[in-house]
DSSP file (Angstrom, degrees, kcal/mol; ACC not computed):
  #  RESIDUE AA STRUCTURE BP1 BP2  ACC     N-H-->O    O-->H-N    N-H-->O    O-->H-N    TCO  KAPPA ALPHA  PHI   PSI    X-CA   Y-CA   Z-CA
    1    1 A M     >        0   0    0      0, 0.0     4,-1.5     0, 0.0     3,-0.2   0.000 360.0 360.0 360.0 -45.6   93.6  -56.3 -116.3
    2    2 A A  H  >  +     0   0    0      1,-0.2     4,-2.6     2,-0.2     5,-0.2   0.855 360.0  56.2 -62.2 -37.4   95.1  -59.8 -116.3
    3    3 A A  H  > S+     0   0    0      1,-0.2     4,-2.1     2,-0.2    -1,-0.2   0.880 106.3  50.6 -66.6 -36.4   94.0  -60.3 -112.7
    4    4 A R  H  > S+     0   0    0      2,-0.2     4,-1.7    -3,-0.2    -1,-0.2   0.845 110.5  48.7 -68.9 -34.3   90.4  -59.6 -113.6
    5    5 A C  H  X S+     0   0    0     -4,-1.5     4,-2.3     2,-0.2    -2,-0.2   0.891 111.3  50.4 -70.2 -39.7   90.5  -62.0 -116.5
    6    6 A R  H  X S+     0   0    0     -4,-2.6     4,-2.0     1,-0.2    -2,-0.2   0.890 111.2  49.0 -61.8 -39.0   92.0  -64.7 -114.2
    7    7 A A  H  X S+     0   0    0     -4,-2.1     4,-2.1     2,-0.2    -1,-0.2   0.867 110.3  50.2 -70.3 -35.6   89.3  -64.1 -111.7
    8    8 A A  H  X S+     0   0    0     -4,-1.7     4,-2.2     2,-0.2    -2,-0.2   0.872 109.9  50.6 -68.4 -38.8   86.6  -64.3 -114.3
    9    9 A I  H  X S+     0   0    0     -4,-2.3     4,-2.4     2,-0.2    -2,-0.2   0.898 108.5  52.9 -65.0 -40.0   88.0  -67.6 -115.5
   10   10 A G  H  X S+     0   0    0     -4,-2.0     4,-2.1     2,-0.2    -2,-0.2   0.898 109.5  49.0 -61.0 -42.0   88.0  -68.9 -111.9
   11   11 A V  H  X S+     0   0    0     -4,-2.1     4,-2.2     2,-0.2    -2,-0.2   0.914 110.6  49.7 -65.4 -40.7   84.3  -68.0 -111.6
   12   12 A I  H  X S+     0   0    0     -4,-2.2     4,-2.1     1,-0.2    -2,-0.2   0.923 110.9  49.3 -64.6 -43.1   83.5  -69.7 -114.8
   13   13 A L  H  X S+     0   0    0     -4,-2.4     4,-2.1     1,-0.2    -1,-0.2   0.862 110.1  52.0 -62.7 -37.8   85.4  -72.8 -113.6
   14   14 A Y  H  X S+     0   0    0     -4,-2.1     4,-1.9     1,-0.2    -2,-0.2   0.928 111.5  46.2 -65.2 -43.6   83.5  -72.7 -110.3
   15   15 A F  H  X S+     0   0    0     -4,-2.2     4,-2.8     2,-0.2    -2,-0.2   0.840 107.4  56.6 -71.3 -32.5   80.1  -72.6 -112.0
   16   16 A I  H  X S+     0   0    0     -4,-2.1     4,-2.6     1,-0.2    -1,-0.2   0.934 109.4  47.9 -59.8 -46.2   81.1  -75.4 -114.4
   17   17 A G  H  X S+     0   0    0     -4,-2.1     4,-2.3     1,-0.2    -2,-0.2   0.878 110.0  52.1 -63.1 -37.1   81.8  -77.4 -111.3
   18   18 A A  H  X S+     0   0    0     -4,-1.9     4,-2.3     2,-0.2    -2,-0.2   0.919 110.1  47.7 -65.7 -41.7   78.4  -76.4 -109.8
   19   19 A V  H  X S+     0   0    0     -4,-2.8     4,-2.5     1,-0.2    -2,-0.2   0.939 111.9  50.2 -61.9 -46.0   76.6  -77.4 -113.0
   20   20 A G  H  X S+     0   0    0     -4,-2.6     4,-2.4     1,-0.2    -2,-0.2   0.894 109.8  51.0 -60.8 -41.9   78.4  -80.7 -113.0
   21   21 A S  H  X S+     0   0    0     -4,-2.3     4,-1.5     2,-0.2    -1,-0.2   0.917 110.1  49.2 -61.7 -43.5   77.5  -81.3 -109.3
   22   22 A H  H  <>S+     0   0    0     -4,-2.3     5,-3.3     1,-0.2    -2,-0.2   0.901 112.6  48.3 -63.5 -39.7   73.8  -80.6 -110.0
   23   23 A L  H ><5S+     0   0    0     -4,-2.5     3,-1.2     3,-0.2    -1,-0.2   0.861 104.6  59.2 -62.2 -38.2   73.9  -83.0 -112.9
   24   24 A R  H 3<5S+     0   0    0     -4,-2.4    -1,-0.2     1,-0.3    -2,-0.2   0.857 111.1  40.3 -67.1 -31.5   75.6  -85.7 -110.9
   25   25 A V  T 3<5S-     0   0    0     -4,-1.5    -1,-0.3    -5,-0.1    -2,-0.2   0.311 115.8-115.0 -96.6  12.6   72.7  -85.8 -108.4
   26   26 A R  T < 5 +     0   0    0     -3,-1.2    -3,-0.2     1,-0.2    -2,-0.1   0.875  67.7 143.6  56.6  43.9   70.2  -85.4 -111.1
   27   27 A D      < -     0   0    0     -5,-3.3    -1,-0.2    -6,-0.2    -2,-0.1  -0.879  63.8 -94.0-105.9 142.4   69.0  -82.0 -109.9
   28   28 A P    >   -     0   0    0      0, 0.0     3,-0.7     0, 0.0     4,-0.2  -0.372  31.7-149.9 -60.3 129.6   68.1  -79.5 -112.6
   29   29 A A  T >>  +     0   0    0      1,-0.2     4,-2.0     2,-0.1     3,-0.5   0.264  68.3 105.1 -86.8  12.9   71.1  -77.4 -113.2
   30   30 A T  H 3> S+     0   0    0      1,-0.2     4,-1.4     2,-0.2    -1,-0.2   0.825  73.8  60.6 -67.6 -27.9   69.3  -74.2 -114.1
   31   31 A N  H <4 S+     0   0    0     -3,-0.7    -1,-0.2     1,-0.2    -2,-0.1   0.889 116.1  32.7 -66.4 -36.1   70.1  -72.5 -110.8
   32   32 A A  H <> S+     0   0    0     -3,-0.5     4,-1.3    -4,-0.2    -1,-0.2   0.714 110.9  65.8 -90.7 -23.1   73.9  -72.8 -111.5
   33   33 A A  H  X S+     0   0    0     -4,-2.0     4,-2.2     2,-0.2     5,-0.2   0.830  93.7  59.0 -70.6 -32.9   73.6  -72.4 -115.3
   34   34 A I  H  X S+     0   0    0     -4,-1.4     4,-2.0     1,-0.2    -1,-0.2   0.944 107.6  43.9 -66.5 -49.0   72.3  -68.8 -115.1
   35   35 A P  H  > S+     0   0    0      0, 0.0     4,-2.5     0, 0.0    -1,-0.2   0.834 111.8  56.4 -63.8 -31.9   75.4  -67.4 -113.2
   36   36 A L  H  X S+     0   0    0     -4,-1.3     4,-2.1     2,-0.2    -2,-0.2   0.912 106.9  47.7 -66.0 -40.3   77.6  -69.4 -115.5
   37   37 A V  H  X S+     0   0    0     -4,-2.2     4,-2.3     2,-0.2    -1,-0.2   0.910 112.8  49.3 -64.6 -42.9   76.2  -67.8 -118.6
   38   38 A L  H  X S+     0   0    0     -4,-2.0     4,-2.5     2,-0.2    -2,-0.2   0.898 110.4  50.1 -65.1 -40.3   76.6  -64.3 -116.9
   39   39 A A  H  X S+     0   0    0     -4,-2.5     4,-2.3     2,-0.2    -1,-0.2   0.886 110.8  48.8 -65.7 -38.0   80.2  -65.0 -116.0
   40   40 A I  H  X S+     0   0    0     -4,-2.1     4,-2.4     2,-0.2    -2,-0.2   0.904 112.0  50.6 -66.8 -38.5   81.0  -66.1 -119.5
   41   41 A A  H  X S+     0   0    0     -4,-2.3     4,-2.4     2,-0.2    -2,-0.2   0.902 110.2  49.1 -61.9 -42.6   79.3  -63.0 -120.9
   42   42 A A  H  X S+     0   0    0     -4,-2.5     4,-2.4     2,-0.2    -2,-0.2   0.896 112.8  46.1 -67.5 -39.6   81.3  -60.8 -118.5
   43   43 A L  H  X S+     0   0    0     -4,-2.3     4,-2.6     2,-0.2     5,-0.2   0.925 112.4  51.3 -69.3 -39.4   84.6  -62.4 -119.5
   44   44 A T  H  X S+     0   0    0     -4,-2.4     4,-2.0     1,-0.2    -2,-0.2   0.925 112.7  46.0 -59.5 -45.8   83.7  -62.1 -123.2
   45   45 A L  H  X S+     0   0    0     -4,-2.4     4,-1.5     2,-0.2    -1,-0.2   0.910 111.9  51.7 -60.1 -44.4   82.8  -58.5 -122.8
   46   46 A R  H  < S+     0   0    0     -4,-2.4     4,-0.4     1,-0.2     3,-0.2   0.908 111.9  46.3 -59.6 -44.2   86.0  -57.8 -120.8
   47   47 A L  H >< S+     0   0    0     -4,-2.6     3,-0.6     1,-0.2    -1,-0.2   0.844 111.0  53.1 -72.4 -31.4   88.2  -59.5 -123.5
   48   48 A A  H 3< S+     0   0    0     -4,-2.0    -1,-0.2    -5,-0.2    -2,-0.2   0.775 108.7  48.9 -73.1 -23.5   86.4  -57.6 -126.3
   49   49 A T  T 3<        0   0    0     -4,-1.5    -1,-0.2    -3,-0.2    -2,-0.2   0.434 360.0 360.0 -98.5   2.2   87.0  -54.2 -124.8
   50   50 A T    <         0   0    0     -3,-0.6    -1,-0.2    -4,-0.4    -2,-0.2   0.430 360.0 360.0-110.0 360.0   90.6  -54.6 -124.0
């Protein structure tokens, strides 16, 4: 269980970096924001069911 949560947190951090990179070059960050929201939702659901 803990490994899955760590993996989910790693994915969230990855997508936060992706959104930041898109914003840095003034590119719309919607392409990276969608998976970020999904990763946060998956982690939230995982933590709520354990």
